[in-house]
C-alpha positions as CSV (number, residue, x, y, z in Angstrom):
1,M,0.0,0.0,0.0
2,P,1.5,3.4,-0.9
3,E,2.4,5.5,2.1
4,S,0.1,8.3,1.1
5,A,-2.9,6.0,1.1
6,S,-2.3,4.9,4.8
7,A,-1.5,8.4,6.1
8,A,-4.2,10.7,7.3
9,P,-4.4,13.9,5.3
10,A,-3.1,17.1,6.9
11,P,-5.9,19.0,8.6
12,K,-7.2,22.2,6.9
13,I,-7.3,24.0,10.2
14,V,-5.4,23.2,13.4
15,V,-7.5,23.0,16.5
16,E,-5.7,23.6,19.9
17,T,-6.6,21.1,22.5
18,T,-8.4,22.4,25.6
19,V,-9.5,20.3,28.6
20,K,-11.8,21.9,31.3
21,F,-13.5,20.6,34.3
22,D,-16.7,22.1,35.8
23,D,-18.0,21.1,39.3
24,A,-20.7,23.7,39.4
25,S,-23.0,22.7,36.6
26,S,-24.1,19.4,38.0
27,H,-24.8,18.4,41.6
28,R,-23.9,14.8,41.1
29,C,-21.2,14.7,38.3
30,T,-18.1,16.4,37.3
31,V,-18.5,17.9,33.8
32,L,-15.5,17.5,31.5
33,E,-15.3,19.5,28.2
34,I,-12.7,18.6,25.6
35,I,-12.1,20.6,22.4
36,T,-9.6,19.1,20.1
37,Q,-8.7,18.2,16.5
38,D,-11.1,15.6,15.2
39,R,-9.6,12.4,14.0
40,R,-10.3,8.8,13.5
41,G,-10.6,6.9,16.8
42,L,-10.8,10.1,18.9
43,L,-13.8,9.1,21.0
44,H,-12.3,5.7,21.7
45,L,-9.1,7.3,22.9
46,M,-10.9,9.6,25.2
47,A,-13.3,7.0,26.6
48,Y,-10.4,4.5,27.1
49,T,-8.3,7.1,29.0
50,I,-11.3,8.0,31.2
51,A,-12.0,4.3,31.9
52,Q,-8.3,3.7,32.8
53,L,-8.7,6.0,35.7
54,H,-11.9,4.2,36.9
55,C,-14.2,7.0,36.0
56,N,-17.7,6.4,34.8
57,I,-19.2,8.3,31.9
58,E,-22.8,9.0,32.9
59,V,-23.6,11.2,29.9
60,A,-21.6,12.0,26.7
61,L,-22.5,14.9,24.4
62,I,-20.5,14.6,21.2
63,D,-20.3,17.2,18.5
64,T,-18.1,17.8,15.5
65,E,-17.8,21.2,13.7
66,G,-15.7,20.6,10.6
67,Q,-12.4,19.4,12.0
68,K,-13.1,20.5,15.6
69,A,-14.4,17.9,18.1
70,I,-16.3,19.4,21.0
71,D,-17.1,16.6,23.5
72,V,-18.7,16.9,27.0
73,F,-18.7,14.1,29.5
74,Y,-20.6,13.9,32.8
75,L,-18.3,11.8,35.0
76,T,-18.4,10.1,38.3
77,K,-16.1,7.9,40.3
78,K,-17.6,5.5,42.8
79,G,-20.9,7.4,42.4
80,Q,-19.4,10.7,43.4
81,E,-18.0,13.8,41.6
82,L,-14.3,13.5,40.8
83,S,-11.9,14.8,43.4
84,I,-9.4,17.5,42.6
85,D,-6.7,14.7,42.6
86,D,-8.7,12.6,40.1
87,Q,-9.2,15.7,37.9
88,T,-5.5,16.4,37.9
89,L,-4.6,12.8,37.0
90,L,-7.3,12.7,34.2
91,L,-6.1,16.1,32.9
92,E,-2.5,14.8,32.6
93,A,-3.6,11.6,31.0
94,L,-5.8,13.3,28.5
95,N,-3.2,15.9,27.6
96,K,-0.7,13.1,27.0
97,T,-3.2,11.0,25.0
98,L,-4.4,13.9,22.8
99,A,-1.0,15.4,22.1
């Protein structure tokens, strides 16, 4: 197979990755918003990373605008909102995974 056939085409625009947590919008979940470059397998990468830290996805809101993925997850861990330590670990893991 030619190299060009297996390589993903270069994006038309570059989307900077941002990861934000919100503890105020839900009384029972931590809201995680991820904005990043859309690509094949992105949702799997994010869900796998979240699961590796034993977090549960209660609700997922997935949107794509062109090449920009805007994904919001309502997360719990052991039925509770994520602690600050859990948020820090998840932020580091997601930044590494999405880089």
